[in-house]
N, C-alpha and C positions, 0 to 999 in steps of 0.2 A: 558847189556853192558853199562858202565858209560860214560856219555858225557865228552869230554875233553875240556880243556881250549882253547878258540879261538886262543890264542897265539901259542899253539901247532899246531893247524890246519894251521895257517898262516906260521909257521916255516916249516912245512912239504911241503907246496906248494912251498915255496921259495927254499928249499934245493933240491927239485926234478926238478925245472923248471928254476932256475937262469942260469944254464949253457946254456940251449937252448936260453933263452932270450938274454943273452949277446953275444952269437954267432951271433945272428941276428944284435944286435945293433952295435957290433964292426965291422961288415961288412959294415956298412954305412959310416965309416970313419969320425966320428964326430970330429971336431977340439977341441982343449983344451979350447977354449973360447966360446963353444956352450952354448946356453940358452935352457934348457930342462924342460919340464913339464911332470910330472908323475901323471896320473889321477887314482884315486883309489889306492893310494900308499900302502895300507895295513900296513905291518910291516916295510916297508921302504928299503928292500934290493936293489931294482932296483934304487931308488933315491940315496942310498949310493954309489952304483957302478958308477952311473953317476957323482957324485961329484968327485970321484977318477979319472975318465976319462976326466973330463972337469974342471980342477982346476982353470982355469982363467975365467970360465963362471958362469952361474947361474943355479941352479937346484931347481925347485919348486915341492914339494910333496903335492898333494891335496887329501883329503879324507873327507867324511862326518863324520867319526869317527877317530880322530887323537890320540887316547889313546895309540896306539902302536908306535907312532912316536916321543915320548918325547926325545929320544936321537939321533934323526936323524941329520946328518950334513947338510941336505938340508934346504931350506926355507919351513916351514910347513904352509899350509893354510887349515883351516877347511871350507869346502864349499860343496854345493850340485851341482855337475856338470850338473845336469839336469835343474837347475834354469836358465831361459832365461837371467837373469841379470848377470850370471857368465861370466865374460869377462876377462880372465887372461892376455891378451896381446899377443905378437908375439914371437914365439920360433923357434929354429932350429930343435927341436925334440919335438913331442907330443906323449906320450906313454901311452897305456892302456892295462893292462893284466888281464884277467878274470873279467872284469868289465862290458863292454858294453852289453854283451848278457843277463845280469840280469836286464837291464833297459828297462822299457816300451818305453822310448823315445830314444832307442838305435840308430835308423837311424838318428834322428835329432842331437844327440850328435856327431855322427861321422861326419856329414856334418859341424857342427859348429867347431869341432876340426880341420878340414882341413882349416878352416878360421883363425885359430890361428897360422898358420905356416908363417914364413918368406919365401920369395922367395928362393928356393933351400932347404927348410926344409922338414923333413920327419915325416909322421904319421905312427906309428907302433901299430897295434892292434893284440892282441893274445887272443883267446877264445877257449873253448873246442867244439869239434864236437863229440857228443855221438853216438856210433855205435848202430845198432839195438840190443835190448836186447835179442831177440829170437835167435840171432846168437852166443850167449855166449856158451862156451864149458861146463859150469857148470850150472845146473838148479838154484842153490842158487844165482849165480851171475845174472842170468836173472831176478830172483825175486827182488833182492836188487836194481839192476840198474833201473828196471822199476819203483820201488817205489821211488828211488832217483830222477828220472826225474819228477815224479808227485809232489814231494816236492818242486821243483824249481818253485814256483808260479810266473808267469809273465816272467820267463826266457825262452829263446829259445836256446836250446843246439845244434841246427844245423845252427843258424844264420850266423856263421862265414864263411860258404861256399860262401855266397853272398858278403862278404866284398870286394874282389877285384873289383867287378863291381860297388859297391857303392863308392869306392874310385875314380874310373874312372869317375863316374857321378858327384863327387864333384870337378872334375877338376885336380886331381892328375895324375902324370905320373910315368914312371919307376916303375910300380907296380910289386912286387914280393911276393913270399910266401914260407914258409917252414913248415914242420910238424914234430911232435914228438909224438910217441905213449906213452900213459900213462900206467904204469905198475901196475897191480893188482896182488898181490901174488909174487911169485918168491923170497920168504923168505925176506931177508933184503932189497931187491930192491922195496918192496911194498911201494906205496904212498897212498893207499886208506884206510887203517885202521883208520888213524886220521879223514878223511873226513866222513866215515861211523859212527865212534864213536860220532862225533859231531852231526850228523844228527839223531842218534838213538832215542833219546827221542821223537822227532817230528814224526819220522816214526812209532813208536809204538803208539803214541797218536792218530794218524790218521788211525790206523789199516792197514797201508800199508805193514808192515812186522810183523812177530811174533818173540817172544823171541827165539824160536827154529831156525828161519832163521838166526838171528844174532849170536847165539851160533855156528851154523854150519859154518858160514862165518869165525868167529874168529878161530875156530878149523882148518879149511882148510888152513888158512894162515900159519900154521906150517908145511904143507906138501910141499916138494920140487917140486912135480908135479902140484901144484896149481898155475897156471900162466894164466893170461888173459889180454886182451887189451880192456877195456870198453870204452875208449875215445881216441881221438887224439887231441893234442893241435896244433892249426894252427896259425901261425904268418903271418900277411899280412902287407906289407909296401908300401907306395906310397910317391911321392915327389912333392912338389909344384913347378911348372915350374919357372925358373929364369926369371926375367924381361929382355927383349931384351937389349943387350948392357952392361949388368952387368956380372962380372966374376962369374962363378959357383964355389961353395965350392968343395974342393978336397974330393973325396970319395974313399974308398977302392975297 
């Protein structure tokens, strides 16, 4: 199985997740002059959508690799968000999708991100919660997802479960959350082939899967009955309390 271009992987993530993400963000009722910060902006679809929704505001897209953001309408900043010196300012929205769970300093970054909010501003974090591999309906999925978890060195694919409590500890209020199952298989609804294709060389190099495992997975994707839910994407949001005596922003 040949590795795919990272842009294809990012595009697959965006196309399968943007609807869920903007369903959450649109529910916050951001005003058109909102200042927004997108952490780990990737290929920039969230930042682009925020520019369209906040035409009189400011949208900053931050990533340690900005090579996929050359055409972004947002303000692009190349930075390491784990650097204690990173201090982007104050925003009405700070957003991070599929970023924090991969960082060793994830708890620290979340707490610092809460401090980048203006009064009344929202922090929104989305990360995957990987379901137990042994509960998979297909043995090949169990093998591949167990290998995929081991490949995520330093990541915690169950961390997002504790994000609501961490937002509360950071002083945020009005905490809410929503979930969306990730689809593996189900023919053209599959979102996992680009991810596994991208990971395949490393999985093979570390002996975590075999060529036969990958060939079986690829073949099973052509079967209508091959459908599984390996992960759940969980979005969590919390709001910085408004200062007493100041008007609260209007939300949906």
